[in-house]
Each structure stands twice: as structure tokens, then as C-alpha cells.
C-alpha positions as CSV (number, residue, x, y, z in Angstrom):
1,M,-14.5,-31.8,9.1
2,R,-16.2,-29.2,11.3
3,A,-12.9,-27.9,12.5
4,F,-11.7,-27.6,8.9
5,I,-14.9,-25.6,8.0
6,R,-14.4,-23.3,11.0
7,L,-10.8,-22.8,9.9
8,I,-11.8,-21.9,6.3
9,R,-14.5,-19.6,7.6
10,S,-12.1,-17.9,10.0
11,W,-9.6,-17.1,7.3
12,G,-12.4,-16.1,4.9
13,E,-13.6,-13.6,7.5
14,A,-10.0,-12.3,7.9
15,C,-9.8,-11.8,4.1
16,A,-13.1,-9.9,4.1
17,A,-12.0,-7.8,7.0
18,A,-8.8,-6.8,5.2
19,F,-10.8,-5.6,2.2
20,Q,-13.4,-3.8,4.3
21,F,-10.8,-2.0,6.4
22,L,-8.4,-1.0,3.6
23,T,-10.7,-0.3,0.7
24,R,-14.1,1.1,-0.3
25,L,-14.8,-2.0,-2.4
26,P,-18.2,-3.5,-1.6
27,V,-17.7,-6.5,0.6
28,P,-21.3,-7.4,1.8
29,V,-20.3,-9.5,4.8
30,K,-21.2,-8.7,8.4
31,L,-18.2,-9.4,10.6
32,D,-17.7,-9.4,14.4
33,Y,-14.6,-7.2,14.6
34,N,-12.1,-8.1,17.4
35,D,-8.4,-8.0,17.9
36,A,-7.9,-11.6,16.7
37,L,-9.7,-10.8,13.4
38,F,-7.6,-7.8,12.8
39,R,-4.4,-9.8,13.5
40,R,-5.4,-12.5,11.0
41,S,-6.5,-10.0,8.4
42,V,-3.0,-8.6,7.9
43,V,-1.9,-11.8,6.1
44,F,-4.2,-10.7,3.3
45,Y,-3.0,-7.1,3.0
46,P,-0.8,-7.9,-0.1
47,L,-3.9,-9.5,-1.8
48,V,-5.8,-6.3,-1.1
49,G,-3.0,-4.3,-2.6
50,L,-2.9,-6.5,-5.7
51,V,-6.6,-6.2,-6.3
52,L,-6.3,-2.4,-6.0
53,G,-3.3,-2.5,-8.3
54,L,-5.1,-4.6,-10.9
55,I,-8.1,-2.3,-10.9
56,T,-5.8,0.8,-11.2
57,A,-3.8,-0.8,-14.0
58,A,-6.9,-1.8,-15.9
59,A,-8.3,1.7,-15.5
60,G,-5.0,3.2,-16.7
61,L,-5.0,0.9,-19.8
62,L,-8.4,2.3,-20.8
63,L,-7.6,5.9,-20.0
64,A,-4.2,5.7,-21.9
65,N,-6.0,4.7,-25.1
66,V,-8.6,7.5,-25.1
67,L,-6.7,10.5,-23.4
68,S,-3.2,12.0,-23.5
69,P,-1.0,11.1,-20.5
70,L,-1.6,14.3,-18.5
71,P,-5.3,14.2,-18.0
72,A,-5.3,10.4,-18.0
73,A,-2.8,10.4,-15.0
74,V,-5.1,12.9,-13.1
75,L,-8.1,10.7,-13.5
76,L,-6.2,7.5,-12.7
77,L,-4.8,9.0,-9.6
78,G,-8.3,10.1,-8.6
79,I,-9.5,6.5,-9.0
80,W,-6.6,5.2,-7.0
81,V,-7.4,7.5,-4.1
82,M,-11.1,6.8,-4.2
83,L,-10.5,3.0,-4.1
84,T,-9.2,3.4,-0.5
85,G,-11.4,6.4,0.5
86,A,-8.2,8.4,1.0
87,L,-7.5,6.3,4.1
88,H,-3.7,6.3,3.8
89,L,-3.6,9.9,2.5
90,D,-5.3,11.0,5.6
91,G,-2.6,9.2,7.7
92,L,0.0,11.0,5.6
93,M,-1.5,14.4,6.4
94,D,-1.9,13.7,10.1
95,T,1.7,12.3,10.3
96,A,3.1,15.4,8.5
97,D,1.2,17.7,10.8
98,G,2.6,16.0,13.9
99,I,6.2,15.2,13.0
100,L,6.8,18.5,11.1
101,S,5.6,20.5,14.1
102,Y,8.9,19.8,15.8
103,R,7.2,19.6,19.2
104,S,7.6,17.2,22.0
105,R,6.7,13.5,21.5
106,E,3.5,13.9,23.5
107,R,2.5,17.0,21.6
108,M,3.2,15.4,18.2
109,L,0.9,12.5,19.1
110,E,-1.8,14.9,20.2
111,I,-1.6,16.9,16.9
112,M,-1.8,13.6,14.9
113,K,-4.9,12.7,16.7
114,D,-6.6,16.0,15.9
115,S,-9.2,15.6,13.1
116,R,-8.3,19.0,11.7
117,V,-5.7,19.2,8.9
118,G,-2.9,21.7,9.2
119,A,-0.6,23.4,6.7
120,M,2.1,20.8,6.8
121,G,-0.4,18.0,6.2
122,V,-1.9,19.8,3.1
123,I,1.6,20.5,1.7
124,A,2.7,16.9,2.2
125,A,-0.4,15.5,0.5
126,V,-0.1,17.9,-2.4
127,L,3.6,17.1,-2.9
128,V,3.0,13.4,-2.8
129,L,0.0,13.5,-5.1
130,L,2.0,15.7,-7.6
131,L,4.9,13.3,-7.5
132,K,2.6,10.3,-8.1
133,W,0.8,12.2,-10.9
134,S,4.1,13.0,-12.7
135,L,5.3,9.4,-12.4
136,L,2.0,8.0,-13.7
137,T,2.4,10.5,-16.6
138,E,5.7,8.8,-17.4
139,L,4.3,5.3,-17.1
140,L,1.0,5.7,-19.0
141,P,2.6,5.5,-22.5
142,A,3.7,1.9,-21.5
143,A,0.0,1.1,-21.1
144,A,-0.8,2.4,-24.5
145,A,2.1,0.6,-26.2
146,G,1.4,-3.1,-26.5
147,S,5.1,-3.9,-26.6
148,Q,5.5,-2.6,-23.0
149,G,2.2,-4.1,-21.6
150,N,3.8,-6.3,-19.0
151,L,5.8,-3.3,-17.7
152,W,2.5,-1.6,-17.1
153,L,1.1,-4.8,-15.5
154,L,3.8,-4.4,-12.8
155,L,2.0,-1.3,-11.6
156,A,-0.3,-3.8,-9.8
157,L,2.7,-4.7,-7.6
158,V,3.1,-1.1,-6.2
159,P,0.1,-1.3,-3.8
160,L,0.9,-4.9,-3.1
161,W,4.3,-4.3,-1.7
162,S,3.5,-1.1,0.1
163,R,0.7,-2.8,2.0
164,W,3.0,-5.8,2.8
165,Y,5.4,-3.4,4.4
166,M,2.6,-2.0,6.6
167,V,2.5,-5.5,8.2
168,V,6.2,-5.5,8.7
169,A,6.0,-2.1,10.4
170,I,3.2,-3.3,12.6
171,A,5.1,-6.4,13.6
172,C,8.6,-5.0,14.0
173,W,8.1,-1.6,15.7
174,P,6.2,-0.8,18.9
175,Y,2.9,1.0,19.0
176,A,3.5,4.6,20.1
177,R,0.2,5.3,21.8
178,Q,-1.2,3.9,25.1
179,A,-3.2,0.6,25.0
180,G,-6.7,1.1,23.7
181,S,-5.8,4.4,22.0
182,G,-6.1,4.8,18.3
183,M,-7.0,2.3,15.5
184,G,-3.5,1.0,15.3
185,G,-4.0,-0.5,18.7
186,F,-6.3,-3.1,17.2
187,F,-3.1,-4.8,15.7
188,R,-1.3,-5.4,19.0
189,G,-0.1,-9.0,18.9
190,V,0.8,-9.0,15.2
191,G,4.2,-10.6,15.1
192,A,6.9,-12.1,12.9
193,G,4.7,-15.0,12.0
194,H,2.1,-12.6,10.5
195,A,4.7,-10.7,8.7
196,A,6.2,-13.9,7.3
197,G,2.8,-15.2,6.2
198,S,2.0,-11.9,4.5
199,G,5.4,-11.9,2.8
200,L,4.8,-15.4,1.4
201,V,1.5,-14.2,0.1
202,A,3.2,-11.2,-1.5
203,L,5.9,-13.3,-3.2
204,L,3.4,-15.8,-4.5
205,L,1.1,-13.1,-5.9
206,S,4.1,-11.3,-7.4
207,F,5.3,-14.4,-9.2
208,C,1.7,-14.9,-10.5
209,V,1.8,-11.4,-11.9
210,A,5.2,-12.1,-13.5
211,A,3.8,-15.3,-15.0
212,A,0.8,-13.4,-16.3
213,G,3.1,-11.0,-18.0
214,E,5.0,-13.9,-19.7
215,A,1.6,-15.2,-20.9
216,F,1.1,-12.1,-23.0
217,G,2.7,-13.2,-26.3
218,G,5.0,-10.8,-28.0
219,L,5.6,-8.5,-25.0
220,S,9.1,-7.2,-24.3
221,L,9.9,-8.5,-20.8
222,P,10.4,-12.2,-20.3
223,F,9.5,-14.0,-17.1
224,W,12.9,-13.8,-15.4
225,H,13.3,-10.2,-16.3
226,M,10.0,-9.5,-14.6
227,V,11.1,-11.5,-11.6
228,G,14.2,-9.3,-11.4
229,I,12.0,-6.3,-11.3
230,V,10.0,-7.8,-8.5
231,V,13.2,-8.3,-6.5
232,I,14.1,-4.6,-7.2
233,L,10.7,-3.5,-6.0
234,L,11.1,-5.7,-2.8
235,A,14.5,-4.1,-2.1
236,V,13.1,-0.6,-2.6
237,T,10.2,-1.4,-0.3
238,V,12.4,-2.8,2.5
239,G,15.1,-0.1,2.2
240,A,12.8,2.9,2.1
241,G,10.4,1.4,4.6
242,V,13.0,0.6,7.2
243,L,14.5,4.1,6.9
244,M,11.1,5.7,7.4
245,S,10.2,3.4,10.3
246,V,13.5,4.1,12.1
247,S,13.2,7.8,11.6
248,I,9.5,7.9,12.8
249,H,10.3,5.6,15.8
250,R,13.1,8.0,16.9
251,K,10.6,10.9,17.0
252,L,7.5,9.2,18.4
253,G,8.9,6.3,20.3
254,G,7.0,3.9,18.0
255,L,4.5,3.9,15.2
256,T,0.8,4.6,14.9
257,G,-2.0,3.9,12.5
258,D,-1.4,7.3,10.9
259,T,2.3,6.5,10.3
260,Y,1.4,3.2,8.7
261,G,-0.8,5.1,6.2
262,A,1.9,7.7,5.6
263,M,4.5,5.1,4.9
264,N,2.2,3.3,2.5
265,E,1.7,6.6,0.5
266,L,5.4,7.3,0.4
267,L,6.3,3.7,-0.5
268,E,3.8,3.8,-3.4
269,A,5.6,7.0,-4.7
270,A,9.0,5.3,-4.2
271,L,7.9,2.2,-6.1
272,L,6.4,4.2,-8.9
273,L,9.7,6.1,-9.2
274,A,11.5,2.7,-9.4
275,L,9.3,1.6,-12.2
276,V,10.0,4.9,-14.1
277,L,13.7,4.4,-13.7
278,I,13.4,0.8,-14.9
279,K,11.4,1.9,-17.9
280,G,14.2,4.4,-18.7
């Protein structure tokens, strides 16, 4: 019994660690952070993404019913960024500054570690935010239209799958920096088992979202249609994620904490684009 309680406590701490690390949501739990805790926490990254997605979708639903799409999308994007404290956006800027400098591998990594933001980082952040804003502008009318409510509900899956791919990237590509350097080093030891566990969590939660969409009577998308959209989102995540991972690995000899964040931001944009194309 004691062993079972310790097991539950261990995984509960891992879940809390995932929320504390990836979000600015209040999680009033004091944790003893170590490599083992970081490794266990990645299993809950899709859950963190889903919670962020549900909060964002709920906020969008409210904004769409009181504002026109353009200002509503700006406010919604601001909420989305604030929920994570711009953690991944910061990684995108650092990655752009490094990789787009076209310097040697060592110099790129030095630039990415610099706390100052350069021109390429600002340009990349502005372009990605503009893309997200424009895509949210296209999707927000679905939130205001009751007949497309479960399409808007699928917005919750965008941060879910982008954060799942972060686990895949951590597990499948080497870390580019030396041992003990950078926050990404905390995740050394994350392997295929962690990625598979995180993937199972992502699939389970996605099917729960699809089932929730079916539960809304009178909506336009039946359960199996929503499952099909989940499969499309998964394919986009894997396809775009692998292309980015391979490209960054060739330049840096591996991935870093900054590149995980950058890929998360770009995958969110790609998944939003997929939803816009599905919406037609």
C-alpha cells in the first residue's frame, strides 16, 4: 500500500512539475526538482497542452460573442502567450537569432544562449504572431456559430499535439550542448518509453475531446469526423516536426531547449493552418 501511495505521489509531482515548468498557471506545490522528476514530467506535456487549449478555446468563445474577429483574435493571442509566460516564444527568438546568423555551429549555440534578442529573433516572432493572429481571425467565427462549435473545440488540440512533439524531439534527437549546459540538459535520459507514454496520453485526451464534441447536440461534426481531424492533426504534427528537427539537427548537431520551444511555436501555427483549411 505504501509503495502504491509513493507511486501516486511520484506521478502527481511529475504532473505538477509539467504545469509549473510549461505554464504560468498557479500550481501551489513545492517540488524537489531533479533529472528524474523532469523525465517523468514529460508524460504530462499533452495534458498541459490540453488545459492551455481549453482555456484558450473558452476565452475565444467569450470574445467571439462580444467583439469582431480582428480585435478578438488579438486579445485571444495575448491570452495564449501570457498563459505560458512567452516561454516558447522566447525559444523561437533565440533559435532564429542563432540559426539565421549562418555562423559556425559553436557560434550559433553561443548566440542562442545570449539573453539579448537580435533582429532575426524579433522578425521571426512578429511573423509567427501575425500568422497565428490571421489564422485565429479565420477560426473565431466558428466559435460564434453554434453549428460549428465542435470545430472550435478542436482548437484545444493544437497546444496538446505541439507539446507532445516536444517530447518526441527530446527523445529522438541528441542534445546539442555539453552536459550540464542549458535547461534542455535536464531532460537527458528521456527515451522512447517516455515518448510512447506521452503519445498514449495525447491520443486518449484527443478522443475525449472528440467525444465531448459529439456530446454537443446539433453540432455539425459527428464523432468519427472529429476523429479523422485528430488523425490529420497528428500527421501534420509528425510531418512538420520531423522536418524541423532534421533541419535543426543538421545545423546544430542536435537540439536544445530553445529549439524545442521554437518547434512548439511553429507547430502551433501549422496546426492552426490545418484547422483553417479543414474549416474551408
